[in-house]
ZAKEBA-585232 format. One record per residue (C-alpha): z, x, y. Coordinates in pm, whole numbers, padded with zeros to 5 digits, always signed. Example, Ala and Ser with C-alpha at 12.3 -4.5 7.8 and 13.67 -1.06 7.14 Angstrom:
<atoms>
+00780+01230-00450;+00714+01367-00106;
</atoms>
This chain:
<atoms>
+11214+08433+06056;+11134+08388+06425;+11138+08669+06686;+11083+08590+07053;+10967+08871+07287;+11075+08791+07644;+10998+08954+07979;+10644+09044+07880;+10411+09092+08180;+10035+09072+08232;+09772+09264+08039;+09630+09363+08381;+09907+09622+08369;+09766+09844+08093;+10095+10021+08036;+10285+09695+07984;+10009+09568+07757;+10049+09879+07542;+10426+09827+07530;+10376+09467+07420;+10129+09568+07148;+10367+09831+07014;+10663+09586+07027;+10474+09321+06827;+10372+09581+06567;+10725+09720+06540;+10870+09370+06495;+10617+09310+06217;+10702+09644+06057;+11072+09561+06069;+11032+09202+05951;+10699+09157+05764;+10736+08776+05741;+10841+08722+06101;+10666+08477+06332;+10640+08649+06667;+10633+08446+06987;+10580+08583+07340;+10756+08438+07643;+10553+08621+07904;+10406+08624+08251;+10059+08506+08150;+09965+08138+08182;+09963+08009+07821;+09660+07788+07877;+09455+08084+07995;+09608+08345+07763;+09732+08165+07453;+09795+08477+07243;+09828+08852+07242;+09760+09056+06925;+09798+08742+06714;+10134+08640+06869;+10145+08303+07048;+10221+08309+07422;+10434+08018+07545;+10473+08129+07906;+10821+08164+08055;+11083+08030+08294;+11021+08325+08521;+10646+08270+08535;+10679+07900+08598;+10948+07942+08864;+10742+08204+09045;+10400+08045+08995;+10214+08118+09318;+09976+07825+09256;+10268+07574+09273;+10409+07439+09601;+10709+07608+09754;+10918+07297+09689;+10821+07298+09323;+10911+07668+09287;+11249+07616+09452;+11323+07317+09227;+11229+07514+08917;+11443+07808+09017;+11741+07585+09091;+11714+07398+08761;+11684+07723+08561;+11985+07875+08731;+12182+07556+08676;+12098+07582+08307;+12243+07931+08303;+12562+07802+08460;+12589+07522+08201;+12545+07778+07925;+12852+07965+08053;+13077+07664+08008;+13281+07618+07688;+13042+07462+07440;+12761+07487+07696;+12540+07688+07464;+12502+07389+07235;+12412+07161+07526;+12135+07379+07662;+11858+07273+07418;+11921+06911+07500;+11920+06966+07876;+11597+07160+07841;+11417+06829+07787;+11456+06773+08163;+11261+07089+08250;+10885+07140+08295;+10711+07210+07967;+10670+07584+08005;+11032+07638+08098;+11143+07405+07820;+10937+07596+07565;+11108+07926+07642;+11456+07773+07636;+11393+07613+07295;+11228+07928+07163;+11511+08169+07253;+11794+07934+07145;+11626+07870+06809;+11524+08231+06733;+11660+08474+06481;+11619+08758+06731;+11528+08786+07097;+11372+09111+07217;+11342+09195+07586;+11026+09406+07616;+11060+09766+07724;+10937+09880+08065;+11072+09948+08412;+11157+09605+08553;+11537+09578+08534;+11629+09734+08871;+11726+09609+09213;+11762+09662+09580;+12067+09551+09784;+11926+09208+09874;+11921+08845+09761;+11567+08851+09614;+11678+09135+09384;+11984+08932+09280;+11758+08642+09184;+11514+08871+09004;+11789+09021+08793;+11919+08670+08716;+11579+08546+08597;+11513+08858+08390;+11847+08823+08214;+11843+08443+08180;+11652+08418+07848;+11884+08678+07695;+12187+08494+07827;+12070+08159+07686;+12000+08320+07351;+12342+08488+07342;+12520+08162+07424;+12334+08001+07130;+12455+08280+06898;+12120+08459+06874;+12125+08842+06864;+11946+09015+07151;+11797+09364+07190;+11653+09533+07499;+11357+09757+07411;+11318+10113+07543;+11324+10090+07921;+11454+10217+08252;+11768+10057+08395;+11885+10047+08753;+11972+10111+09017;+12200+09810+09067;+12343+09861+09417;+12530+09529+09449;+12845+09427+09268;+12700+09093+09154;+12399+09273+09005;+12626+09503+08806;+12831+09200+08698;+12522+09024+08561;+12407+09335+08381;+12754+09390+08231;+12778+09024+08128;+12437+09008+07954;+12322+09361+07864;+12681+09434+07757;+12659+09153+07499;+12334+09271+07348;+12330+09428+07005;+12141+09721+07155;+11999+09831+07489;+11768+10132+07455;+11743+10362+07760;+11438+10581+07780;+11591+10847+08012;+11936+10993+08073;+11959+10853+08425;+11931+10499+08285;+12230+10567+08060;+12423+10665+08374;+12306+10350+08562;+12424+10127+08277;+12758+10312+08264;+12800+10245+08636;+12749+09873+08558;+13010+09891+08284;+12777+09905+07982;+12800+10197+07741;+12829+10278+07373;+12783+10136+07116;+12541+09899+07293;+12350+10168+07482;+12123+10385+07272;+11906+10673+07397;+11542+10626+07298;+11182+10706+07384;+10926+10497+07576;+10734+10286+07326;+10402+10390+07481;+10439+10716+07292;+10388+10507+06976;+10072+10339+07106;+09747+10417+06927;+09416+10312+07083;+09157+10127+06876;+08880+10203+07123;+08586+10422+07035;+08428+10398+07375;+08227+10710+07474;+08350+10749+07827;+08189+11083+07910;+07849+10948+07816;+07910+10636+08029;+08016+10840+08328;+07740+11096+08284;+07985+11386+08238;+07873+11663+08006;+08089+11809+07729;+08139+12134+07912;+08201+11979+08252;+08558+11942+08377;+08687+11587+08405;+08995+11501+08614;+09140+11147+08619;+09355+11017+08904;+09577+10709+08929;+09732+10592+09255;+09926+10285+09366;+10070+10095+09660;+10446+10139+09672;+10576+10285+09997;+10623+10144+10351;+10300+10153+10551;+10340+10488+10725;+10462+10670+10418;+10192+10503+10206;+09924+10641+10439;+10075+10991+10413;+10081+10967+10034;+09720+10843+10017;+09602+11125+10246;+09775+11377+10013;+09614+11221+09708;+09271+11224+09878;+09322+11596+09958;+09387+11657+09590;+09069+11467+09496;+08868+11684+09738;+09030+11996+09591;+08924+11895+09240;+08569+11821+09358;+08558+12161+09526;+08642+12312+09187;+08324+12149+09046;+08519+11890+08851;+08419+11527+08802;+08695+11300+08937;+08750+10942+08817;+08979+10709+09016;+09122+10476+08750;+09279+10134+08815;+09574+10143+08573;+09703+09810+08710;+09494+09513+08833;+09746+09229+08853;+09698+08933+09083;+10072+08872+09104;+10200+09006+09438;+09875+09196+09478;+09974+09475+09240;+09614+09610+09211;+09525+09976+09227;+09161+09920+09324;+09216+09884+09701;+09413+10211+09701;+09139+10382+09503;+08876+10255+09746;+09071+10410+10040;+09106+10740+09856;+08733+10748+09785;+08658+10676+10153;+08884+10963+10261;+08741+11200+10004;+08389+11118+10119;+08076+11044+09918;+08021+11278+09629;+07802+11272+09322;+08091+11375+09097;+08337+11113+09231;+08353+10804+09015;+08550+10492+09120;+08617+10240+08841;+08626+09884+08974;+08645+09688+08647;+08948+09469+08588;+08832+09385+08232;+08897+09733+08088;+09178+09681+07842;+09467+09912+07745;+09279+10044+07440;+08973+10140+07642;+09174+10296+07925;+09373+10502+07674;+09044+10633+07533;+08936+10721+07889;+09247+10933+07942;+09185+11099+07609;+08840+11208+07729;+08984+11391+08031;+09063+11756+08077;+09341+11695+08331;+09524+11395+08479;+09697+11348+08814;+09891+11027+08764;+10108+10812+08986;+10115+10525+08739;+10338+10684+08479;+10189+10517+08175;+09860+10681+08269;+10050+11009+08229;+10194+10901+07894;+09849+10795+07771;+09724+11140+07869;+10013+11332+07714;+09978+11151+07381;+09610+11257+07387;+09706+11620+07446;+09588+11624+07807;+09778+11829+08069;+09919+11595+08338;+10082+11621+08680;+10287+11321+08787;+10368+11168+09123;+10713+11013+09087;+10789+10668+09236;+11071+10583+08995;+11332+10784+08803;+11154+10720+08472;+10887+10975+08568;+11113+11273+08617;+11345+11167+08334;+11075+11151+08071;+10889+11461+08196;+11224+11647+08184;+11269+11531+07822;+10943+11705+07742;+11018+12021+07939;+10756+11927+08201;+10968+11858+08509;+10791+12131+08708;+10478+11912+08704;+10644+11628+08900;+10632+11569+09277;+10813+11281+09444;+10588+11019+09600;+10787+11037+09919;+10727+11414+09928;+10353+11380+09876;+10213+11501+10207;+09964+11755+10330;+09848+11981+10047;+10156+11938+09825;+09970+11730+09563;+09653+11940+09588;+09854+12257+09532;+10021+12104+09228;+09681+12007+09090;+09555+12362+09153;+09838+12501+08942;+09761+12246+08669;+09396+12344+08653;+09497+12707+08605;+09760+12633+08340;+09567+12414+08099;+09589+12637+07790;+09965+12701+07821;+10026+12333+07890;+09834+12226+07583;+10022+12473+07361;+10350+12333+07497;+10240+11975+07418;+10151+12073+07063;+10501+12214+07022;+10707+11929+07170;+10509+11607+07132;+10515+11545+06754;+10895+11517+06733;+10916+11320+07056;+10647+11074+06948;+10816+11028+06610;+11131+10921+06796;+10937+10632+06952;+10904+10487+06602;+11282+10483+06557;+11299+10149+06742;+11189+09971+06426;+11523+10070+06269;+11706+09938+06576;+11536+09602+06528;+11628+09586+06158;+11988+09669+06230;+12009+09391+06493;+11969+09099+06254;+12249+09021+06007;+12125+09022+05649;
</atoms>
């Protein structure tokens, strides 16, 4: 049996790396003899495998390869979209594997893999959303293309636990309805995503309500972070994640508010670690420049630690969050990593997944919108968190076991997707 995991991203995004690791393990749990192949965003020559599953690259990676010329990228995009149009024609699904021979190798490999698979799984995450513009239209098209090609070849498809939407344009909703609506299952990790899919015309029985797969992630790291950082057992340790997301002026306001929160924690005699949850070269999605600006605004301090290591993997960073007493997280998987370690967390929301999942856990009061992060708003939220640690931990012990168990239910979804 062959299972292809599509829409995987880079391991430089530690949250996405954890989701991929969990997906591979859940596929193997569901189908012990399965051969798992990854069609992801990492260059297969540089990253040939992940957790023992072979990486073949992807149409999306090849078409958006920033090392290729603009003309080459345009040609690749056009040929891939043309293949999608051919697949829509009567009998076109059978012609796609033959036409794939005309494509560059990496694109051809994904086409042949998804059309010859027994199951195609679109990795969970937060990528299937759009703005009202042409680049978003194209992004949705390329994200859905491998699922569409698989479906036209008669291969069952499943979308792992993820956030969906918004889809503000009619053509975006049409593509989602056409492809996600034909999947065996599409698992939404918050209620708002169920609503977004319904607005696009996709509902039951395809849409299932699930839990972010990161709640099923277990770190293999035994790294002694407090010893490395020089933080004693009895000293308070606060971890902070930040990111670039807003227009310039709003971003500056947000960063000033985060820096104020860092200073507040330092004033409370805590050690503060600025953690780079994401260090991806693609489109400069790297938290380290933001962390450097926060550190500069907070000022030099013996208890302020700025991690600048892009080689820390998702297992080690999970262990780091587990060593903390409190977490202030903008990157939401940093919050999930903390919650699964029993650490009280406050979250800065840049996407509806944050409030949706925190509300699931009865923790919505610990969320502030990124666009509302100004002045002392974030610092005041952190103050409340530092005073509420014991109650917060008791609440986590009450609600997390059942919620975490639900993250394992996706294995049953996978089994049900493949005809016996």
